C-alpha positions in Angstrom: 129.2 107.2 125.4 126.0 107.3 127.3 123.6 104.5 126.7 119.8 103.7 127.2 117.8 100.7 127.3 115.8 99.6 124.3 113.1 97.1 125.1 110.4 97.9 122.4 109.9 98.8 118.7 106.8 100.1 116.8 105.0 97.6 114.3 103.1 99.4 111.5 100.6 97.1 109.9 99.4 98.2 106.3 97.0 95.4 106.1 94.6 96.9 108.8 91.7 99.1 107.6 93.1 102.3 109.1 96.3 104.0 108.0 99.3 103.0 110.1 101.1 106.2 111.2 102.6 108.4 113.7 101.8 112.1 113.4 103.7 114.8 115.3 101.4 116.7 117.6 102.4 119.0 120.4 101.6 122.8 119.8 99.8 122.4 116.4 101.9 119.8 115.2 105.5 120.0 113.9 106.2 120.6 110.1 109.7 118.8 110.1 113.1 120.5 109.4 111.9 123.3 107.0 113.7 125.5 104.6 117.3 124.8 103.3 118.5 123.7 106.6 120.9 120.6 106.9 119.0 117.5 108.0 119.9 114.1 109.3 117.5 111.0 109.9 118.5 107.9 111.8 116.1 104.9 112.2 116.3 101.1 112.8 114.0 99.3 110.5 112.8 95.6 110.1 110.8 94.3 107.2 107.7 92.2 108.0 107.7 88.7 106.6 104.3 88.9 104.9 104.4 92.1 103.1 107.6 93.9 101.7 106.1 96.5 99.2 107.1 100.1 99.1 106.5 102.0 102.2 107.3 105.4 103.7 109.4 105.5 107.0 108.9 109.3 107.5 108.0 112.3 105.5 107.3 116.2 105.8 106.9 119.1 103.5 105.3 119.4 100.0 105.5 116.4 97.8 104.4 118.1 94.5 107.3 120.6 94.3 111.0 119.9 93.7 113.0 120.4 96.7 110.0 121.2 98.9 109.5 117.9 100.5 111.4 115.1 102.2 110.3 111.4 102.0 112.4 108.5 103.3 111.3 105.5 101.5 112.6 101.9 102.5 111.8 100.3 99.0 111.1 101.6 95.7 109.7 98.5 94.2 108.9 98.2 90.4 105.8 96.2 89.2 106.0 92.5 89.5 107.3 91.0 86.3 110.0 93.7 85.7 112.6 94.2 88.4 110.0 93.6 91.1 111.3 89.9 91.8 114.9 91.2 92.1 116.6 92.0 95.3 118.2 94.9 93.4 114.7 96.5 93.2 114.8 97.0 97.2 116.6 100.3 97.2 116.3 102.8 100.1 115.3 106.3 98.5 115.5 109.8 99.7 112.8 111.9 97.9 113.0 115.7 97.7 109.4 116.4 96.6 108.5 116.8 92.8 110.0 113.1 92.4 113.6 114.3 92.8 115.5 111.6 94.4 118.8 109.7 95.2 118.6 105.7 95.7 121.0 103.3 97.1 121.4 99.6 95.9 122.2 97.1 98.6 123.7 93.5 97.8 122.2 90.3 98.5 118.8 90.3 100.0 119.1 94.0 100.6 116.8 95.2 103.3 114.0 92.7 102.7 115.6 89.9 104.7 113.5 90.3 108.2 116.5 91.4 110.0 117.0 94.7 111.8 119.0 97.4 109.7 120.3 100.9 110.7 119.8 103.8 108.2 121.0 107.3 108.4 120.2 109.9 105.8 122.1 113.2 105.7 121.8 116.2 103.6 123.7 119.6 103.8 122.3 122.9 104.0 120.6 123.9 100.6 121.9 120.2 99.4 120.6 118.9 96.1 119.9 115.1 95.8 123.5 114.4 94.8 124.5 115.8 98.1 122.5 113.3 100.2 124.3 110.5 101.9 123.1 107.2 103.1 124.8 105.0 105.7 123.6 101.5 106.1 124.6 99.8 109.4 127.2 102.5 110.1 128.9 102.5 106.8 128.6 104.9 103.8 126.8 103.3 100.9 127.4 104.1 97.2 124.4 105.7 95.3 122.6 103.8 92.8 120.9 106.6 90.9 120.3 110.3 91.3 117.5 112.3 89.7 117.2 116.2 89.8 119.2 119.0 91.1 117.0 121.2 92.9 118.4 122.5 96.3 116.4 121.4 99.3 114.0 124.1 100.6 111.5 122.2 102.5 108.0 123.7 102.8 106.2 123.7 106.1 102.7 122.7 104.6 102.3 119.4 106.6 103.1 117.8 109.8 105.9 115.4 110.2 104.8 111.7 110.1 106.1 108.3 110.2 104.5 105.4 108.4 102.9 107.4 105.5 103.9 110.0 103.1 102.4 113.6 103.5 99.4 112.5 101.4 98.8 109.4 103.6 99.9 107.1 100.9 102.6 104.3 100.7 101.9 102.9 103.9 104.6 101.1 105.9 104.5 97.6 106.9 107.4 97.1 109.1 109.0 97.6 112.5 110.7 100.8 113.2 112.7 101.8 116.2 114.8 104.8 117.6 113.6 107.4 114.9 115.6 110.6 115.2 116.0 113.8 113.3 118.5 116.5 113.5 118.7 120.0 111.8 122.4 119.3 111.0 124.5 117.1 108.8 125.8 114.2 111.1 129.5 113.3 110.4 130.5 109.6 109.4 132.2 109.1 112.9 128.8 110.2 114.6 127.0 107.7 112.4 129.3 104.9 113.5 128.7 105.8 117.1 125.0 105.8 116.7 125.1 102.4 115.2 126.9 101.3 117.9 128.0 97.8 116.4 124.3 97.1 115.9 122.9 97.9 119.4 120.1 100.7 119.2 120.8 102.0 122.7 123.1 105.2 122.2 121.7 108.0 124.3 121.2 110.7 121.6 120.4 113.4 124.2 124.0 113.3 125.4 127.2 114.1 123.6 129.9 111.6 124.0 132.7 109.8 121.9 132.4 111.1 118.3 128.9 112.1 118.8 128.5 115.8 119.3 124.9 116.8 117.8 122.7 116.4 120.8 121.9 120.2 120.7 120.6 119.8 117.1 118.2 117.2 117.8 114.8 118.1 116.6 112.7 114.8 117.2 113.5 111.4 118.7 110.8 108.8 119.0 112.1 105.7 121.0 108.8 103.9 121.2 109.3 102.9 124.8 106.3 104.7 125.9 103.7 103.5 128.6 100.8 105.4 126.9 98.8 103.6 124.5 98.1 106.4 121.8 101.3 108.7 122.2 105.1 108.7 121.4 107.0 111.0 123.9 109.7 113.2 122.5 113.0 112.1 124.0 115.0 115.2 122.9 112.7 117.5 124.9 114.5 119.5 127.3 117.9 119.2 125.3 117.0 121.6 122.4 113.6 122.9 123.7 111.7 120.6 121.2 108.1 119.2 122.0 107.3 117.0 119.1 105.2 114.2 120.9 103.6 111.6 118.4 100.0 110.8 118.1 99.1 107.3 117.1 95.5 107.3 115.6 93.6 104.2 115.6 96.1 102.3 117.6 94.0 99.4 118.4 93.8 98.2 114.9 96.8 99.6 113.1 99.8 99.7 115.5 101.4 97.2 118.0 104.4 97.8 120.3 106.7 94.8 120.2 109.6 93.5 122.2 111.6 92.7 119.0 114.5 95.3 119.0 118.0 95.6 117.5 120.7 94.3 119.6 
């Protein structure tokens, strides 16, 4: 397998006055993987010690219509006093617009333990919420709950963004690294290769081992960029993509960190 260096991650801080987010720019922005096309999303994720509330890792499409949007949410935390104090409230969610979703329950401290975790969500062509799979640290997780049965047919109404949902709500307060999107359903063996025993350094632009989906890559933000306000597209030149990210209000909302998954 081809490997790349991984020396930085992105820290998004929802305690700052401006919204922490990264928005796909390029030629008029990018609307995400639209229609009923298959999709996979991979990301390395680490909670912040100070705030661990609900936050959106990435989102695109239409939040108001069933099947027409995709929101990857790291927690869906009930109000304090109900399940809010329980580790079992810390459930990754894949939301398909219109509040149709699938969620997964993780044991112990879940994903709020301030350690790095690897997430992969996959959905087949015209898949419904029950078809979505979630892999945690390279292994398939058992779904906790599923709501809705509308096939995914994502709308192109908004730009792809990370750190907030399509309405600029549910700001993320966490580290993220190596955020990648494909317009195909990754296999379990590919997910294991990408996890790479906990090292976030697989070169996703090159096929090798069990990984064979580089040509289906749509966006890969590595957060290794020298520029202060842009995130470069690392799939560019492989599948013809140009989905550079723009970081608005970087100086108050976003900080590059040397804390990475190893």
